C-alpha positions as CSV (number, residue, x, y, z in Angstrom):
1,M,1.6,6.6,-23.3
2,G,3.8,7.6,-20.1
3,F,3.3,6.4,-16.7
4,W,1.4,9.5,-15.3
5,K,-0.9,9.9,-18.3
6,E,-1.9,6.3,-18.3
7,A,-2.3,6.3,-14.5
8,F,-4.5,9.3,-14.5
9,A,-6.6,7.8,-17.2
10,V,-7.0,4.4,-15.4
11,V,-8.2,6.2,-12.1
12,K,-10.6,8.2,-13.9
13,E,-12.1,5.2,-15.8
14,N,-12.3,3.1,-12.5
15,D,-13.0,5.6,-9.8
16,P,-16.3,7.6,-10.1
17,A,-15.0,9.9,-7.2
18,A,-11.9,10.9,-9.3
19,R,-12.4,14.3,-11.0
20,Y,-9.1,15.8,-12.2
21,N,-5.5,15.0,-12.2
22,V,-4.3,17.4,-9.4
23,E,-6.8,15.9,-7.0
24,I,-5.9,12.3,-8.0
25,F,-2.1,13.0,-7.6
26,L,-2.7,14.5,-4.1
27,T,-5.3,12.0,-2.7
28,S,-4.7,8.7,-4.4
29,P,-2.4,6.4,-2.4
30,G,-2.5,3.8,-5.2
31,I,-1.1,6.1,-7.8
32,K,1.6,7.3,-5.3
33,A,2.6,3.8,-4.4
34,L,2.9,2.8,-8.1
35,A,4.9,5.8,-9.0
36,A,7.3,5.2,-6.0
37,H,7.5,1.5,-6.9
38,K,9.0,2.6,-10.4
39,L,11.9,4.1,-8.5
40,S,12.3,1.3,-6.1
41,H,12.2,-1.2,-8.9
42,F,14.8,0.8,-10.7
43,F,17.2,0.7,-7.8
44,W,16.6,-3.1,-7.4
45,C,17.3,-3.9,-10.9
46,H,20.5,-1.9,-10.9
47,H,21.9,-3.8,-7.8
48,F,21.3,-1.0,-5.4
49,K,18.9,-3.6,-3.5
50,L,19.3,-2.1,0.0
51,I,18.3,1.4,-1.2
52,G,15.4,-0.2,-3.2
53,R,14.1,-1.9,0.0
54,M,14.4,1.3,2.1
55,H,12.7,3.4,-0.5
56,A,9.9,0.9,-0.7
57,Q,9.5,0.9,3.0
58,L,9.5,4.7,3.2
59,W,6.5,4.7,0.7
60,R,4.8,1.8,2.6
61,F,4.8,4.3,5.6
62,F,3.1,7.0,3.6
63,T,0.7,4.9,1.6
64,Q,0.1,1.8,3.7
65,I,0.7,-0.1,0.5
66,E,3.7,-2.5,0.5
67,I,5.2,-3.3,-2.9
68,H,8.5,-5.3,-2.9
69,P,11.0,-3.5,-5.2
70,G,11.4,-6.8,-7.1
71,A,7.8,-7.0,-8.3
72,V,7.1,-6.4,-11.9
73,I,4.1,-4.0,-12.3
74,E,3.2,-2.8,-15.7
75,N,1.7,0.7,-16.4
76,G,-2.1,0.9,-16.3
77,V,-2.6,-1.0,-13.1
78,F,-5.4,0.4,-10.8
79,I,-5.1,0.1,-7.0
80,D,-8.3,1.5,-5.3
81,H,-8.1,2.5,-1.6
82,G,-5.0,0.2,-1.3
83,S,-4.6,0.2,2.6
84,G,-3.1,-3.1,3.6
85,L,-2.3,-4.2,0.1
86,V,0.8,-6.4,-0.1
87,I,2.8,-7.4,-3.4
88,G,5.6,-9.8,-3.0
89,E,9.1,-9.9,-4.6
90,T,8.4,-12.3,-7.6
91,A,4.8,-11.2,-8.3
92,V,3.9,-9.9,-11.8
93,V,0.9,-7.6,-12.4
94,E,0.0,-6.8,-15.9
95,S,-1.7,-3.7,-17.3
96,G,-5.5,-3.3,-16.6
97,A,-5.5,-5.3,-13.5
98,K,-7.3,-3.9,-10.6
99,L,-6.3,-4.5,-6.9
100,Y,-8.4,-3.4,-3.9
101,H,-7.5,-2.8,-0.3
102,G,-6.3,-5.7,1.9
103,V,-5.2,-7.8,-1.1
104,T,-2.1,-10.1,-0.7
105,L,-0.1,-11.2,-3.6
106,G,2.1,-13.5,-1.3
107,G,4.0,-16.7,-1.0
108,T,3.3,-20.0,0.8
109,G,6.8,-20.3,2.3
110,K,7.2,-23.5,0.6
111,D,8.4,-22.4,-3.0
112,T,11.7,-21.2,-4.3
113,G,12.4,-19.0,-7.2
114,K,9.1,-17.7,-8.6
115,R,7.1,-17.6,-5.3
116,H,4.3,-15.1,-5.8
117,P,1.3,-14.8,-8.1
118,T,1.1,-13.5,-11.8
119,V,-1.9,-11.3,-12.3
120,R,-2.7,-11.2,-16.1
121,R,-4.4,-8.4,-18.1
122,G,-7.7,-7.1,-16.8
123,A,-8.0,-9.4,-13.8
124,L,-10.0,-7.9,-10.9
125,I,-8.7,-8.8,-7.4
126,S,-11.6,-7.8,-4.8
127,A,-10.8,-6.6,-1.2
128,H,-9.1,-8.8,1.2
129,A,-8.5,-11.6,-1.3
130,Q,-5.3,-13.7,-0.6
131,L,-3.4,-15.0,-3.6
132,L,-0.7,-17.3,-2.4
133,G,2.1,-19.1,-4.3
134,P,3.3,-19.0,-7.8
135,I,-0.1,-19.3,-9.4
136,E,-1.5,-17.5,-12.4
137,I,-4.7,-15.5,-12.6
138,G,-6.1,-15.5,-16.2
139,E,-6.9,-12.4,-18.1
140,H,-10.2,-10.7,-17.1
141,A,-10.7,-13.3,-14.2
142,K,-12.5,-12.0,-11.2
143,I,-11.4,-12.8,-7.5
144,G,-14.2,-12.3,-4.9
145,A,-13.7,-10.5,-1.7
146,S,-11.9,-12.3,1.0
147,A,-11.3,-15.4,-1.4
148,V,-8.2,-17.5,-0.7
149,V,-6.6,-18.6,-4.0
150,T,-3.9,-21.3,-4.0
151,K,-4.5,-22.7,-7.5
152,D,-4.4,-21.2,-11.1
153,V,-7.5,-19.3,-12.2
154,P,-8.4,-19.6,-15.9
155,E,-9.2,-16.5,-17.9
156,A,-12.7,-15.0,-17.8
157,V,-14.1,-16.8,-14.6
158,T,-15.1,-15.7,-11.3
159,V,-13.9,-17.6,-8.2
160,V,-15.0,-17.0,-4.6
161,G,-14.6,-18.7,-1.2
162,I,-12.1,-20.4,1.0
163,P,-10.6,-22.1,-0.8
164,A,-11.8,-20.4,-4.0
165,K,-13.8,-22.2,-6.5
166,I,-15.1,-21.1,-9.8
167,V,-18.8,-20.0,-9.6
168,R,-19.2,-18.3,-12.9
169,V,-17.9,-18.5,-16.5
170,H,-17.9,-15.2,-18.5
171,G,-18.5,-15.2,-22.3
172,E,-19.5,-18.3,-24.3
173,V,-19.5,-21.5,-22.5
174,T,-18.1,-24.2,-24.7
175,P,-17.5,-27.9,-23.8
176,E,-13.8,-26.9,-22.9
177,R,-15.0,-24.0,-20.8
178,E,-17.7,-25.6,-18.7
179,L,-17.7,-24.8,-15.0
180,T,-17.1,-28.3,-13.6
181,K,-14.5,-29.2,-16.1
182,L,-12.6,-26.0,-15.4
183,E,-12.8,-26.6,-11.6
184,R,-11.5,-30.3,-12.1
185,A,-8.5,-29.1,-14.1
186,R,-7.6,-26.6,-11.4
187,H,-7.8,-29.3,-8.8
188,V,-5.6,-31.7,-10.8
189,S,-3.0,-29.0,-11.8
190,F,-2.7,-28.1,-8.1
191,Y,-1.9,-31.6,-7.1
192,D,0.6,-32.0,-9.9
193,H,2.2,-28.8,-8.7
194,M,2.5,-30.1,-5.3
195,G,4.3,-33.3,-6.4
196,G,1.4,-35.5,-6.4
197,I,0.3,-35.1,-2.8
């Protein structure tokens, strides 16, 4: 399925106010930002980095959505409202992810190489959530509004708060997917990542 066909289908599926393709094209900043990013990313990957950055900044002005041209974003991502959304250079966003206004997929300033989050398929990132560092958000995980996430989030859980903690496990709860065990594993992996601080 092509970018536009998939983009229109995703918007209609997730936005009850969306009615028809022309209206979506003309009024949805998310779909415009994602389409513009395709071109910015093309420039970036073909060593026209300055042109890619300038193109991305132009569309930031029009949409209020800032996507670094180096970010990898699959087709089928849904950005609702989008104002104030920021996606960093090494971020990866997979198909089916949903991002709302004010979300930041940013860095901590302490990492090199991969510095930004990876958001797996079907994850939902609510308004004003801040995801910082080279963390991974598992498939179908849900991040609550205004949460600050600095540790990996397992698949099919909900995290909320500052700092974000697991509050719900979706689907069947097995001994391996018990809430306190998952949260303990997140805590340990974070300190391993930070060099055992």
